[in-house]
C-alpha positions, 0 to 999 in steps of 0.5 A, a space after each residue: 296464206 298458209 296452206 302447208 297443212 292442207 291435204 291433197 283431197 282438200 286442195 283438190 276441193 279448193 281448186 274445184 270450187 275456185 274453178 266453179 266460181 269463175 269458169 262456166 264449165 259448160 254452156 246451157 243450150 236454148 232448150 226452150 224457144 219463144 214459140 214453146 210458150 206462144 210467143 209468135 213474133 220474135 227474131 234472133 238478134 246480134 250486137 257487140 258488147 262494149 268491148 266488141 264481144 259478139 252477143 246474141 239474143 231474142 227480140 220478142 215483140 208484143 203487138 203495138 207496144 212502145 215498152 221494152 224490157 232488157 233481160 239477162 241471166 245468171 251463170 251458168 245459164 242462158 236466156 232460155 234458163 237452165 236444164 239441170 233436168 237433162 242430167 250431167 253435166 248440168 245436174 252436177 250444179 242442180 237438177 232443176 229445170 229453170 224456164 226463163 222463156 215462161 217469164 218472157 211470155 208473161 211479159 210479152 202477153 202483158 204488152 212488153 217487148 223483151 230483149 233477152 240476151 246471153 252474157 259472154 261465155 254463155 248460151 250462144 254468145 261468144 267467148 271472151 276473157 279466156 272463158 272466165 266469168 267475172 260474176 259481173 266484173 267482165 259482164 258489165 260490158 255486155 249490159 252496156 252493149 245491150 243498152 247501146 244496141 237498144 238506143 241505136 235501134 230505130 224502133 227500140 230507141 224510142 221505147 220506154 225501157 226497164 231492166 230484168 237483171 238476174 244474179 250475175 246479170 244483176 251484178 253486171 248491171 249494177 257495175 254498168 250503171 256505176 261506170 256509165 250512169 248517163 247511159 242508164 238515166 232513162 231506165 224506168 225501173 229494174 227487177 233484180 232477182 238474186 244479186 249474188 255476193 260471191 264472198 257469201 256464196 263461196 264461203 258457204 260452199 267452202 264450209 259445206 265442203 270442209 275447206 272453209 279455212 282455205 278461202 285465201 287459197 281459193 281466191 289465189 286459184 281464182 286469180 290464176 284462172 284469170 278471174 277475181 277474188 270472191 270479195 272483188 265479185 261483190 255487187 255491194 261495191 256498185 249498188 249505190 250507183 243504182 238510183 232507179 226504182 228496184 224490186 229485188 228478190 232473194 231466197 231467204 233460206 238459201 242454202 248456198 249463201 246461208 246468210 240472209 243478212 248479206 242479201 239485205 246489205 246489198 239491198 240497203 246499199 242500193 241508191 234508190 229511194 224507191 225500192 222493195 225487197 221480196 223474200 222468197 220463202 218455203 225453199 232452201 234451193 237458190 235455183 227455185 228463186 229463178 223460177 218464181 216469176 214464171 210461176 207467180 208473175 203478178 208481182 212482176 207485172 204489177 211492178 213493171 206496170 207501175 213504172 213503164 
């Protein structure tokens, strides 16, 4: 790792990108609530992660339903979505509004109960690991805790269950399944919007910022923060453990990852025999991909109806 020729400005950029990769620099509030989209029956719930970290979520109920979808979110979002439209500091990442509650409302109205929870260090869940995000490497424990909460719940424990696992949350879910396959054997299917290879994403960011020659230094800075290297945060290491039916989505011209082949590789490595990959077209903005099923719910509804 030769950084002898790096300028002070480049070093500052590398350190900024390293922190961006592993530390949620702010929390996204619950700026949208279930009642805003007509979800009348819901409750705040609290349960521990597998390592004891307190997690918080909403349990949104559909009338007379025995079907449940467990949903999580990307970094640095919350179970409500992302409020880039509020301005700084959120707009420093992207100025878009992402509304997950709209997605949850489509599901509830279609007859699914939804347990949407915040990962550690996000939303209203507790801080853990020094506030560092592992893009799945710590957060898999939250996926385990959510499933254990469901299994031990007198009502939820007898329901048919599926997963809506997004980006960081999808990476986490893959690793949770790898580490605890028996816990997830009864999952009917998964919808996985935009699992993220941090190696692809941070390489693209580094190139865009003119520091593509200093990826090893970036990894070193991430380790200093208490995080992982970008390669270590790659969901492809765990994808083979996923055996359930999976519908995965990616933004084909995603400017942030700039590598459709990487998303294709993640999909190809999934251990599922029943799997589909849908490419979202017409945008270069990754964050548009998170809004897709809010605006276009039919594919999502058809997928869940097929298995649950």
